[in-house]
C-alpha positions as CSV (number, residue, x, y, z in Angstrom):
1,M,0.0,0.0,0.0
2,D,1.4,3.4,-1.0
3,K,1.5,5.5,2.2
4,R,2.4,8.7,0.3
5,Y,-0.1,11.5,0.0
6,D,-1.9,12.3,-3.2
7,F,-2.9,15.9,-4.0
8,S,-6.2,15.9,-2.1
9,Q,-4.7,14.2,1.0
10,A,-1.8,16.7,1.1
11,L,-4.0,19.7,0.7
12,A,-6.5,18.4,3.3
13,E,-3.6,18.0,5.8
14,A,-2.3,21.5,4.9
15,D,-5.7,23.0,5.5
16,R,-5.5,22.0,9.1
17,C,-2.5,24.4,9.6
18,L,-3.3,27.2,12.0
19,L,-1.1,29.7,10.1
20,C,0.9,30.5,13.2
21,H,2.6,33.9,13.0
22,D,5.8,32.7,14.5
23,A,5.6,29.2,13.0
24,P,7.2,27.0,15.7
25,C,7.4,24.2,13.2
26,S,9.9,26.1,11.2
27,K,12.1,26.6,14.3
28,G,12.1,22.8,14.7
29,C,13.7,22.0,11.4
30,P,17.5,21.7,11.7
31,A,17.9,22.5,7.9
32,N,15.7,25.6,8.0
33,T,13.4,24.1,5.3
34,D,10.7,26.5,6.7
35,P,7.6,24.3,6.8
36,G,5.5,27.2,8.1
37,K,6.1,29.1,4.9
38,F,5.7,26.3,2.4
39,I,2.5,24.9,4.1
40,R,1.0,28.4,4.1
41,K,1.7,28.9,0.4
42,F,0.3,25.4,-0.4
43,K,-2.8,26.1,1.7
44,M,-3.3,29.4,-0.3
45,Q,-3.0,27.4,-3.6
46,N,0.5,28.8,-4.4
47,I,1.7,25.4,-5.2
48,K,4.8,26.3,-7.2
49,G,5.8,28.8,-4.5
50,A,5.5,26.1,-1.9
51,I,7.8,23.8,-3.9
52,R,10.2,26.6,-4.5
53,T,10.4,27.3,-0.8
54,I,11.3,23.7,0.0
55,K,14.0,23.3,-2.7
56,E,15.6,26.7,-2.2
57,N,16.0,26.0,1.5
58,N,16.8,22.3,1.2
59,I,18.1,20.8,-2.0
60,L,17.2,17.3,-0.6
61,G,13.8,18.3,0.6
62,G,12.1,15.3,-0.9
63,A,14.6,12.9,0.8
64,C,14.2,14.6,4.1
65,G,10.4,14.5,3.8
66,I,10.7,10.7,3.7
67,L,13.7,10.0,6.0
68,C,13.5,12.7,8.7
69,P,12.2,11.8,12.1
70,T,9.7,14.6,11.8
71,S,7.7,13.5,14.8
72,R,10.5,14.8,17.1
73,L,11.6,17.7,15.0
74,C,9.2,20.1,13.1
75,E,6.0,18.1,13.9
76,K,6.8,18.0,17.6
77,E,6.7,21.9,17.6
78,C,3.4,22.1,15.6
79,A,0.8,24.2,17.5
80,S,-2.0,21.9,16.3
81,S,-0.6,19.2,18.7
82,H,-2.4,21.1,21.5
83,L,-5.8,20.9,19.8
84,D,-5.8,17.6,17.9
85,R,-2.6,16.2,16.4
86,P,0.4,17.7,14.6
87,I,0.3,18.4,10.9
88,L,2.1,15.6,9.1
89,I,4.7,18.0,7.7
90,G,7.0,15.3,6.3
91,K,4.3,13.8,4.1
92,I,3.2,17.2,2.8
93,Q,6.9,18.0,2.0
94,E,7.5,14.8,0.2
95,F,4.3,15.2,-1.8
96,L,5.2,18.8,-2.9
97,V,8.6,17.8,-4.1
98,R,7.3,14.8,-6.0
99,H,4.4,16.8,-7.5
100,G,6.9,19.4,-8.7
101,R,8.6,16.7,-10.8
102,E,5.3,15.3,-12.0
103,I,4.3,18.7,-13.5
104,G,7.8,19.4,-14.8
105,F,8.4,22.4,-12.6
106,K,12.1,23.3,-12.4
107,V,13.1,25.5,-9.4
108,F,16.6,26.3,-10.6
109,E,18.3,27.4,-13.7
110,K,22.0,26.6,-14.2
111,P,24.0,29.6,-13.1
112,E,27.1,30.8,-14.9
113,P,30.2,29.7,-12.9
114,I,32.0,33.0,-12.2
115,F,34.0,32.1,-9.1
116,E,36.8,29.7,-8.1
117,R,36.8,25.9,-8.1
118,V,35.8,24.1,-4.9
119,A,36.2,20.4,-4.2
120,V,33.8,18.4,-2.1
121,I,34.9,14.9,-0.8
122,G,31.9,12.7,-0.4
123,S,28.5,12.8,-2.1
124,G,26.2,12.1,0.8
125,P,23.7,14.6,2.2
126,A,26.3,17.1,3.5
127,G,28.4,17.0,0.3
128,L,25.4,17.3,-2.0
129,S,23.9,20.2,0.1
130,C,27.2,22.1,0.1
131,G,27.9,21.5,-3.6
132,A,24.4,22.7,-4.6
133,Q,24.6,25.9,-2.4
134,L,28.0,26.8,-3.8
135,A,26.9,26.1,-7.4
136,K,23.9,28.5,-6.9
137,K,26.4,31.2,-5.8
138,G,28.4,30.7,-9.0
139,Y,31.3,28.4,-7.9
140,E,32.6,25.6,-10.1
141,V,32.1,22.6,-7.9
142,T,33.4,19.0,-8.2
143,I,32.2,16.3,-5.9
144,F,34.6,13.4,-5.5
145,E,33.0,10.1,-4.6
146,K,34.7,6.7,-4.0
147,M,31.7,4.6,-4.9
148,D,30.4,4.0,-8.5
149,E,27.4,6.2,-8.0
150,P,26.7,9.4,-6.0
151,G,24.3,9.6,-3.0
152,G,26.4,8.3,-0.1
153,V,24.2,7.0,2.7
154,L,21.0,7.8,0.7
155,R,22.1,5.2,-1.9
156,Y,24.2,2.7,0.0
157,G,22.7,2.9,3.5
158,V,18.9,3.1,3.1
159,P,17.0,0.1,1.8
160,S,15.0,0.7,-1.3
161,Y,11.6,-0.1,0.3
162,R,12.1,3.0,2.5
163,F,13.7,5.3,-0.1
164,S,13.7,4.3,-3.8
165,K,16.7,4.9,-5.9
166,D,14.5,6.4,-8.6
167,Y,13.5,9.1,-6.1
168,L,17.2,9.6,-5.4
169,K,17.9,10.0,-9.1
170,T,15.5,12.9,-9.4
171,E,16.9,14.6,-6.3
172,L,20.4,14.3,-7.9
173,E,19.1,15.7,-11.2
174,D,18.4,19.0,-9.4
175,I,22.0,19.2,-8.3
176,I,23.4,18.2,-11.7
177,D,21.2,20.8,-13.3
178,L,23.0,23.4,-11.2
179,G,26.3,22.5,-12.9
180,V,27.8,20.4,-10.1
181,N,30.3,17.9,-11.5
182,F,30.5,14.4,-10.0
183,E,33.8,12.4,-10.1
184,C,32.6,8.9,-9.1
185,S,35.0,5.9,-8.5
186,H,37.5,8.6,-7.5
187,P,38.4,8.1,-3.8
188,I,40.5,10.7,-2.1
189,K,42.4,8.3,0.1
190,K,46.1,8.8,-0.5
191,P,48.0,10.3,2.4
192,G,47.5,14.1,2.2
193,G,44.7,13.7,-0.3
194,A,42.6,16.7,0.9
195,P,45.4,19.3,1.0
196,E,46.7,18.0,-2.4
197,L,43.4,19.2,-3.9
198,L,44.3,22.7,-2.9
199,K,47.6,22.3,-4.8
200,K,45.7,21.2,-7.9
201,G,43.8,24.5,-8.2
202,F,40.8,24.0,-5.9
203,K,40.6,27.1,-3.6
204,A,38.7,25.3,-0.9
205,V,37.8,21.8,0.2
206,F,34.8,20.5,2.0
207,I,35.2,17.1,3.7
208,A,31.9,15.2,4.0
209,T,33.0,11.6,3.9
210,G,30.6,10.3,6.5
211,L,31.3,7.2,8.6
212,W,31.7,4.0,6.6
213,D,33.5,1.6,9.0
214,A,31.2,-0.4,11.2
215,A,31.7,-1.1,14.9
216,G,31.9,-4.8,15.7
217,L,30.8,-6.8,18.8
218,F,33.6,-9.4,19.0
219,D,37.2,-9.8,17.7
220,E,36.2,-13.0,15.9
221,K,33.6,-12.7,13.2
222,P,32.7,-16.0,11.6
223,E,31.2,-16.4,8.1
224,G,27.6,-15.3,8.0
225,V,28.1,-12.3,10.2
226,Y,27.7,-9.0,8.4
227,N,27.9,-5.4,9.5
228,S,25.1,-3.0,8.6
229,V,27.1,-1.3,5.9
230,Q,27.8,-4.5,4.1
231,F,24.3,-5.7,4.4
232,L,22.4,-2.6,3.3
233,S,24.8,-1.7,0.5
234,S,24.7,-5.2,-1.1
235,P,22.2,-4.3,-3.9
236,H,24.7,-1.7,-5.1
237,T,28.0,-3.5,-4.6
238,G,27.4,-6.7,-6.5
239,G,26.5,-8.9,-3.6
240,L,22.7,-9.0,-3.7
241,D,22.3,-12.4,-5.4
242,I,24.7,-14.0,-2.9
243,L,22.9,-12.3,0.0
244,K,19.4,-13.4,-1.3
245,N,20.6,-17.0,-1.3
246,Q,21.9,-16.7,2.3
247,V,18.8,-15.0,3.6
248,K,15.8,-16.6,1.8
249,D,14.1,-19.2,4.0
250,K,16.7,-18.7,6.8
251,K,16.7,-17.3,10.3
252,V,18.3,-13.9,10.6
253,A,19.3,-12.0,13.7
254,V,19.9,-8.2,13.8
255,I,21.8,-6.8,16.7
256,G,21.0,-3.2,17.7
257,G,18.1,-0.9,18.5
258,G,18.5,2.1,16.3
259,S,17.0,3.2,12.9
260,V,19.7,1.3,11.0
261,A,18.8,-1.9,12.9
262,M,15.2,-1.4,11.9
263,D,16.3,-1.0,8.3
264,C,18.4,-4.1,8.4
265,S,15.6,-6.2,9.9
266,G,13.0,-4.9,7.4
267,Y,15.5,-5.6,4.5
268,A,16.1,-9.2,5.7
269,A,12.3,-9.8,5.8
270,S,12.0,-8.4,2.3
271,L,14.6,-10.8,1.1
272,G,12.5,-13.8,2.3
273,A,13.9,-14.7,5.7
274,T,11.6,-17.0,7.5
275,D,12.2,-15.3,10.9
276,V,14.0,-12.1,11.8
277,Y,15.0,-11.5,15.4
278,L,16.0,-8.0,16.6
279,I,18.2,-8.3,19.6
280,Y,18.6,-5.3,22.0
281,R,20.1,-5.3,25.5
282,R,17.8,-2.5,26.8
283,S,14.1,-2.1,26.9
284,F,11.7,-1.4,24.0
285,C,11.2,2.2,25.1
286,Q,14.9,2.8,25.3
287,M,15.5,1.9,21.7
288,P,16.9,4.9,19.8
289,A,14.8,4.1,16.7
290,E,11.7,6.2,16.2
291,K,8.5,5.0,17.7
292,E,6.9,4.7,14.2
293,E,9.9,2.6,13.0
294,R,9.5,0.2,15.9
295,I,5.8,-0.2,15.4
296,E,6.3,-0.8,11.7
297,S,8.9,-3.5,12.4
298,L,6.4,-5.2,14.8
299,E,3.7,-5.0,12.1
300,N,6.2,-6.6,9.7
301,N,6.5,-9.6,12.1
302,I,10.0,-8.8,13.3
303,H,10.6,-10.7,16.6
304,F,11.9,-8.3,19.3
305,L,14.2,-9.9,21.7
306,I,14.6,-7.0,24.1
307,L,16.7,-7.2,27.4
308,N,19.0,-9.7,25.8
309,Q,22.7,-9.3,25.3
310,P,25.0,-11.3,22.9
311,E,28.0,-12.9,24.6
312,A,29.4,-15.0,21.8
313,Y,28.8,-16.5,18.3
314,L,28.5,-20.3,17.9
315,T,29.7,-21.9,14.7
316,N,29.1,-25.2,12.8
317,D,31.7,-27.6,11.4
318,N,32.2,-25.3,8.4
319,G,33.0,-22.3,10.5
320,S,29.8,-20.5,9.7
321,V,27.6,-18.9,12.3
322,S,25.0,-21.2,13.7
323,G,23.8,-19.5,16.8
324,I,24.2,-16.7,19.3
325,K,24.9,-17.2,23.0
326,L,22.7,-14.7,24.8
327,V,22.3,-13.6,28.4
328,R,19.1,-12.0,29.6
329,T,19.4,-8.5,31.2
330,Q,17.3,-6.3,33.5
331,L,17.4,-2.6,34.0
332,A,19.3,-1.4,37.1
333,P,17.5,0.9,39.5
334,A,17.5,4.6,38.4
335,Q,20.3,6.7,39.8
336,G,19.5,10.4,39.6
337,S,18.9,11.6,36.1
338,K,21.0,8.8,34.5
339,R,19.3,6.4,32.2
340,R,18.7,3.0,33.7
341,S,21.4,0.6,32.4
342,P,21.1,-3.1,31.6
343,V,22.8,-5.6,33.9
344,E,23.1,-9.3,33.3
345,I,20.8,-11.7,35.1
346,K,22.8,-14.5,36.7
347,D,22.5,-18.0,35.1
348,S,20.2,-16.7,32.4
349,Q,22.3,-17.8,29.4
350,W,20.6,-19.3,26.4
351,V,21.3,-20.0,22.7
352,L,19.4,-18.6,19.7
353,D,19.8,-20.8,16.6
354,I,20.5,-18.6,13.6
355,D,21.7,-18.7,10.1
356,L,22.9,-15.2,9.5
357,V,23.7,-12.2,11.8
358,V,23.8,-8.4,11.0
359,E,25.5,-6.2,13.5
360,A,23.9,-2.8,13.5
361,I,25.5,-1.2,16.5
362,G,27.0,2.0,15.0
363,N,29.4,3.3,12.4
364,K,32.8,4.9,12.9
365,A,35.6,6.6,10.9
366,F,38.2,4.4,9.2
367,D,41.3,3.9,11.3
368,D,43.5,5.6,8.7
369,S,41.1,8.2,7.4
370,D,43.0,11.0,9.2
371,K,45.9,10.4,6.9
372,V,43.9,11.9,4.1
373,Y,43.7,15.3,5.8
374,P,47.0,15.8,7.7
375,G,47.2,19.0,9.6
376,V,43.5,18.9,10.4
377,D,42.8,18.4,14.1
378,I,40.8,15.2,15.0
379,D,39.5,13.7,18.2
380,N,40.2,10.2,19.7
381,K,37.4,8.8,17.5
382,K,39.0,10.0,14.3
383,L,36.3,12.6,13.9
384,I,37.3,15.9,12.5
385,K,37.2,18.8,14.9
386,A,35.2,21.6,13.3
387,S,32.7,24.1,14.7
388,L,29.2,23.5,13.6
389,D,28.8,27.3,13.4
390,N,31.3,27.5,10.5
391,C,32.5,24.0,9.6
392,Q,36.1,25.4,9.6
393,T,38.8,22.9,10.4
394,S,42.2,23.8,11.9
395,S,43.6,23.9,8.4
396,P,42.9,27.1,6.3
397,G,40.8,26.4,3.2
398,I,39.6,23.0,4.5
399,F,36.1,22.7,5.9
400,A,34.2,19.7,7.2
401,G,30.7,18.6,8.2
402,G,28.2,15.8,8.5
403,D,28.9,12.6,10.3
404,I,32.6,12.9,10.0
405,V,32.3,15.8,12.4
406,R,29.2,15.1,14.4
407,G,29.4,11.3,14.6
408,P,26.3,9.3,13.6
409,S,23.5,11.8,13.1
410,L,20.4,12.7,11.0
411,V,20.3,13.4,7.2
412,V,18.7,16.8,8.0
413,N,21.7,17.7,10.2
414,A,24.1,16.8,7.4
415,V,22.1,19.0,5.0
416,Q,22.4,21.9,7.3
417,D,26.2,21.4,7.7
418,G,26.5,21.5,3.9
419,K,24.6,24.8,3.8
420,T,26.7,26.2,6.7
421,A,29.9,25.2,5.0
422,A,28.9,26.7,1.6
423,S,28.1,30.0,3.3
424,K,31.5,30.1,5.1
425,I,33.4,28.9,2.1
426,D,31.9,31.7,0.1
427,S,32.9,34.3,2.8
428,Y,36.4,32.8,3.0
429,L,37.0,33.0,-0.7
430,E,35.4,36.5,-1.0
431,Q,37.8,37.7,1.7
432,R,40.7,36.2,-0.2
433,R,39.6,37.9,-3.4
434,E,39.5,41.2,-1.6
435,E,43.0,40.7,-0.2
436,N,44.4,39.9,-3.7
437,E,42.9,43.0,-5.3
């Protein structure tokens, strides 16, 4: 069943808007997409104006309408919550962007590049947002991407049942139409790769590589144990047929309680797994995944094994995973404002027979990623140190944003980092031009 709004549904939802003067919903959007403004325009039948507002403020407005946890961002601030229920802003936003494409409405015209060349490393949400904003200002932008196709986490980290690649293609077309150049299959990974771009004629560099190394549970990882990156990217990296054979009619365990874990469990179910178990050591309410995601997983017959903690993998004679040794947990008494932590229950060990495991417990920077940008300060997690106010690193001309600065975060936060970086890069290069006059 298609859960997206059609025109009449979207307009009916927009008609519920109270037209707040201060629009608290707009203050709740990290990317400043300004839902108060685009909903007001849509309600007044200024449909193209509503679409323009979204895309001018957020080049990935369609993707954010689908993927954003709107219930705890813009919709949480909606004044209608006090009367009935919040306006479903994300669904209206997604409809308007999609409708704009269906009627052939183009928001942007390709600007003439009049300023310097700028390099962007990584074509995920932060890189795409930065590249689009700079291109609109007249910069010649090249985005370097190590994978075969652009999109970053939108392409390789979100299952297609949640966000179709056809939809991503249309989002990318808006950026390509602005004149942004993509250099795919072109990793910037050699030591000193980022500052080397400055020597090659680029006047500024924005690092938006994201986090593509996955955290693991144990030192030993038998065959049949995947991390979330490997599992979700398989349709785009040539491993889908192999994965289908391993998952179909098999029992799959997903370890973790965040949105990525929900994606992995849903993807396993879509590949034909007979049973999918989602293992989490805390309670159902403590899961970091959105409430809607958890409910959807339950409706998709995912088995939630909460208050269970993995202790070891068991293997068969071929060395492949055959089970998980688990121990049951309980929540320790609350201490002040601290979240109740899980503690093991003595003598509660048990074994879950399983055919395949996906570890979805978080992503991190590659251990040697800092060699690409020597001279840029990093922390003990190999994340780049940069202020979220200006995305400026410790190295002049090199900026950074998205997950490589924040750690694992939301698509909408990465979009805002890209916008911030573009603004600061523009100011930085303008100042340099003035100094050279």
